[in-house]
C-alpha positions, 0 to 999 in steps of 0.5 A, spaced: 500 499 499 502 507 498 504 510 505 501 516 508 507 520 507 507 519 500 500 521 500 501 527 504 507 529 499 502 528 493 497 532 496 502 538 498 505 538 491 499 537 487 496 544 484 489 543 482 490 548 476 496 544 474 493 538 474 486 540 471 490 545 466 493 538 462 486 536 460 481 543 460 483 549 457 483 554 463 482 562 462 483 567 468 477 569 471 479 573 477 482 570 482 479 563 479 480 560 473 474 558 468 474 553 462 468 549 459 466 542 462 470 536 460 464 532 462 458 535 457 458 539 451 457 546 452 458 553 449 458 557 455 464 555 460 461 553 467 467 549 470 471 553 475 477 552 479 480 555 485 487 555 486 486 559 493 482 553 496 485 548 491 478 545 489 474 545 482 467 545 480 463 543 474 456 547 475 453 543 468 454 537 472 454 538 479 461 534 480 467 537 484 472 535 488 480 536 489 485 534 484 485 526 486 477 526 484 478 530 478 483 524 476 478 520 479 472 523 475 476 525 468 480 519 467 476 514 471 482 512 475 482 508 482 484 513 488 491 509 488 492 509 481 490 517 481 496 518 487 501 514 483 499 519 477 500 525 481 507 522 484 509 522 477 508 528 475 511 532 481 517 527 481 514 523 488 518 517 490 512 512 492 513 509 499 510 502 500 508 500 507 510 494 510 506 488 507 506 481 510 510 476 505 504 473 503 502 480 500 508 482 497 508 475 494 501 476 491 503 483 489 509 481 485 505 475 482 500 481 479 505 486 477 509 480 474 503 478 470 501 485 468 509 486 465 508 479 461 501 481 458 504 488 457 510 485 453 505 481 449 501 487 446 507 490 444 510 484 441 504 482 437 503 489 435 510 490 432 510 482 429 504 485 425 506 491 423 513 490 421 514 482 420 513 480 412 508 474 415 505 479 420 503 484 414 501 479 409 496 475 414 495 479 421 495 486 418 491 485 411 486 481 415 484 488 419 485 492 412 480 487 409 475 488 415 476 496 413 480 498 419 484 504 418 492 504 421 489 510 426 484 505 429 489 499 429 494 503 433 488 506 437 486 498 440 493 496 439 491 489 435 496 484 433 498 478 431 502 471 433 505 468 428 503 461 426 509 458 429 509 453 435 513 457 440 515 463 436 512 468 441 515 464 447 522 464 445 521 471 444 519 472 451 524 468 454 529 471 450 527 478 454 528 474 461 521 473 462 519 467 467 515 462 464 511 461 470 508 468 469 507 466 461 503 460 463 499 464 469 497 469 464 495 463 459 499 466 453 504 460 454 501 453 454 506 448 458 505 441 458 510 436 461 516 438 457 514 442 452 511 449 451 507 453 446 503 459 444 496 459 446 494 464 440 498 461 435 496 463 427 491 468 430 490 476 430 489 479 437 485 484 441 488 486 447 483 487 453 484 493 457 482 495 464 479 501 465 485 505 467 489 501 460 493 496 463 493 489 459 488 484 463 488 479 457 487 477 449 482 475 445 484 471 438 480 470 432 483 464 427 484 466 420 484 459 417 478 455 416 480 449 421 473 446 424 476 443 430 479 449 433 474 455 436 473 461 432 475 466 438 479 464 443 480 468 450 485 468 455 484 463 461 481 465 467 487 468 472 489 473 477 488 479 473 483 476 468 476 475 469 472 475 463 465 477 467 468 482 470 471 485 464 468 490 458 472 490 451 473 497 449 472 500 455 478 503 456 477 507 449 470 509 450 470 511 458 471 519 457 465 519 451 461 514 455 461 519 461 461 525 455 454 523 452 451 520 458 450 513 454 453 507 453 452 502 447 452 495 449 454 490 443 457 483 443 463 483 439 470 485 438 469 488 431 462 491 433 466 495 438 472 497 433 467 499 427 462 503 431 468 506 434 471 508 427 465 510 425 464 516 430 460 512 435 465 511 441 461 510 446 461 503 445 463 496 449 462 489 448 461 483 453 466 479 449 461 474 447 459 472 454 452 473 457 452 480 461 453 479 468 452 484 474 460 486 475 460 488 467 454 492 469 456 496 474 463 498 471 458 502 466 454 505 472 460 509 474 460 513 467 452 513 466 446 511 468 443 509 460 445 503 457 442 502 450 443 494 448 444 493 440 442 486 438 442 484 431 437 480 427 438 473 430 432 472 434 434 466 437 441 470 440 436 476 442 432 471 447 438 468 449 441 476 451 434 478 454 436 476 461 441 482 461 436 487 461 433 485 467 440 485 470 441 492 468 434 494 471 436 491 478 442 496 478 437 502 477 439 504 470 436 506 464 436 501 459 434 502 451 434 496 446 436 497 438 435 492 433 438 492 427 434 489 420 435 482 418 442 479 416 445 485 420 449 486 425 453 493 428 459 491 425 456 490 418 451 496 419 456 501 421 461 499 415 455 500 410 452 506 412 455 513 413 456 516 420 450 521 420 445 515 418 448 510 423 447 515 429 440 517 426 438 510 426 441 509 433 437 515 435 430 513 431 430 505 432 432 505 440 425 503 444 424 502 451 425 495 454 417 494 455 415 495 447 421 491 446 419 485 449 412 486 447 414 486 440 418 480 441 415 476 446 407 477 442 410 474 436 410 467 439 403 468 443 398 467 437 393 471 440 393 465 445 390 468 452 395 464 456 401 466 452 399 473 452 398 472 460 405 469 460 408 475 457 405 480 461 407 476 467 414 477 464 414 484 463 411 485 470 417 481 473 422 486 469 418 492 472 419 489 479 427 490 478 427 497 478 429 500 484 426 507 483 418 506 486 416 512 481 420 509 475 416 502 476 409 506 476 410 509 469 412 503 466 406 500 470 402 505 467 405 504 459 405 496 460 397 497 461 396 501 456 400 497 451 397 491 453 390 493 454 389 490 461 387 494 468 393 497 472 390 495 478 391 488 476 398 489 474 400 493 481 397 487 485 402 482 481 408 487 482 406 488 490 406 480 490 413 480 486 416 485 491 413 482 497 416 475 495 423 478 493 423 482 500 422 476 504 428 472 500 432 478 501 430 478 509 432 471 509 439 472 506 440 478 511 438 474 517 443 468 515 449 474 513 448 478 520 452 473 524 457 473 519 458 481 519 465 482 519 465 490 520 461 491 527 461 498 525 456 497 519 449 497 520 446 490 519 442 488 513 435 489 515 436 496 516 438 497 509 432 493 507 427 497 512 430 503 507 428 499 501 421 497 503 420 505 505 421 507 499 417 501 495 411 504 499 411 497 503 411 499 510 408 505 514 411 511 517 417 514 515 419 522 514 415 526 509 419 528 503 416 535 504 419 535 511 426 532 508 427 537 503 426 543 508 430 539 513 436 538 508 436 545 506 437 548 513 442 542 515 446 545 508 445 551 511 448 549 517 454 545 514 455 552 510 456 556 516 461 551 519 465 551 513 466 558 512 466 561 519 466 555 524 473 558 526 470 565 527 468 568 533 461 572 534 457 576 538 451 573 540 445 574 545 441 570 550 434 571 553 435 571 561 429 570 566 429 574 572 424 573 577 423 578 583 421 578 590 413 578 587 415 572 583 414 577 577 418 574 571 422 579 567 426 577 560 433 581 559 438 580 554 445 578 555 450 579 550 456 574 549 462 572 545 462 565 542 466 561 537 461 560 531 462 552 531 461 552 539 455 556 538 452 551 533 454 545 537 451 547 543 444 548 540 444 542 537 446 538 542 441 541 547 436 539 542 439 532 541 438 534 534 441 529 528 441 531 521 437 527 516 441 527 510 446 522 511 452 526 508 451 532 512 451 528 519 458 525 517 460 532 515 458 534 522 461 529 526 467 530 522 468 537 524 466 536 531 471 531 532 476 536 529 474 541 534 474 537 540 481 534 537 485 541 535 480 546 537 480 548 530 477 546 523 481 544 518 477 545 511 483 542 507 482 535 511 474 535 509 476 537 501 481 531 501 477 526 505 478 519 503 470 518 503 468 522 496 461 523 497 464 528 503 469 531 499 465 532 493 459 535 498 464 539 501 467 542 495 460 543 492 458 548 497 465 551 498 465 552 490 457 555 490 459 561 495 465 562 490 460 563 485 455 567 488 460 571 492 458 579 492 463 583 488 465 590 486 458 593 489 462 599 492 463 602 485 456 602 484 455 606 491 451 600 494 453 599 501 453 591 503 454 588 509 460 583 510 458 576 511 461 576 518 457 583 520 451 579 520 454 572 522 450 572 529 443 573 525 445 568 520 446 562 526 440 564 530 436 564 523 438 557 521 438 554 528 431 557 530 428 555 523 431 548 524 427 548 531 420 551 528 420 545 522 421 540 527 416 542 532 411 544 526 412 536 524 411 534 531 404 538 532 402 536 525 404 528 526 399 529 533 393 533 530 390 527 527 383 528 524 378 525 529 383 523 535 381 524 541 386 527 546 388 526 553 389 531 558 396 531 558 396 530 550 392 537 549 397 540 554 403 538 550 400 541 543 399 547 547 406 547 549 408 546 542 404 551 539 407 557 545 414 555 543 412 555 535 409 562 536 416 565 540 420 562 534 416 565 529 416 572 533 424 571 534 424 570 526 419 576 525 415 571 522 407 571 521 404 565 524 
């Protein structure tokens, strides 16, 4: 693992404007920099970088963070990969923390396999471009497929000579260990013999999201019926076919930019689309689509368009993947090509404009696609039609979002000419059954949970049930929205002014000898963060927004430990949600700050001058909102109240009136 001291040196050395400047053209705008968003197409710059705060925000997408988070968002690096990229840029030597012998051995095994795979990729590519046999056989094949030199270079295509051990001997001569040649599957070792797995095949290197070579797909060029047409690297420490999408490394930026991913089946489908100008395309490489593969796309976009050729049998075999996509909370559309066409052939026989137009016009949602596909076999048979409807409702039940489920139920009812009530009843049964199964699994898992700090699985099931509307109770969306706004304001004040001191006023009750009570105001100075903490602690208030609560806990921890709030610690927090939220609040303030009013002869009070009022207002409003909700919940129509309950409601109302008076509002 990368040592803490290395990470600290990277954060100290990295300048966010320098890092982002390598990917985005930035122009000075006052004390900040501005540029066009690298994530979406736009004409007016909405991307802002603050050198002072060392943070950035893209106002068109809401993304933001520090130099590390930018590399993770833009280049889709993992956290360690981003650290290593910055360490290389700033010439920082990476120190590794002490590892066990077993961990070291495992790391060395993986690194050795990556090194061998990279050598193989370079070797196969060089052989194809620079040897006579490579050019005559491998290169000519790709040229016949219509691939340009630039495309061949982009995908690093190659060729393995049709000789038993040409590659293996070349690798051994360069000092690579036969152990790792065998572990990656590049060389097959049998007794005392060794030979090349991909001999006589053109090769498609398979990259990780960050560009490392994981394995290869090889296509045979002869008409040998005994040999498989396509041959993949075997499963290994670095290659897991079910967790990889071909072309993702080349497509990742365009997928994020277009906010959509086209999913095809084969290597040449990807390459032909890419060459035709549709670069946001990946392939499942001939395997049935898996949840791991879908999650890779989910990191980049919520939208997948599945492309099917005209082979009906192939479509039915692949249709299960649609339900898996829906389960991940993603939006799925389907495009079917005409009979006899596949993505590769269609892209070659049409212009870029025609291809893009067809993809847009032919796209349909999964319900219409399933209906058109499955109803063909029903032949107006009521039993078969009912089976089709049940199949579609099963797909709808996979969608996590309740609103989307309802919209799709209404659409299914309209298309299939059936009442929504029946469909909702069927959907409720499926959801209940699914939750029961999850609950059983959660109870089994409960006693084997590794992390005692994690909530039990039932907690997440309760949240899911509440979201699905299968259990009563919970907080109203109106309340959550209002509370979330106030909670965000508290976090904003803490981040910007938590270390400042302000003058506050406290109401003090004085009782004279006759028992008469008078109220006087007492002025006192206090630290803003301490003032907020005392109020929230007295009222035992917890934030409803999970991220705001985590940020608040971090702030209080800092104040208890260091008696000072360190913003950089939050901006560079290991939890990306905390880092992104803090950055977003700080950059929103940067964007909306008032400036140059003096030149217009308009006096504007500084934030510090009205700080105590801002603190009091947000605390009083938070109390008011919570009390309003308590009163609202107690005032149930037709309910008989006890004297104690009546007194409680009166006290709450009295407190409400006092809070409204403090806020200078009419009740």
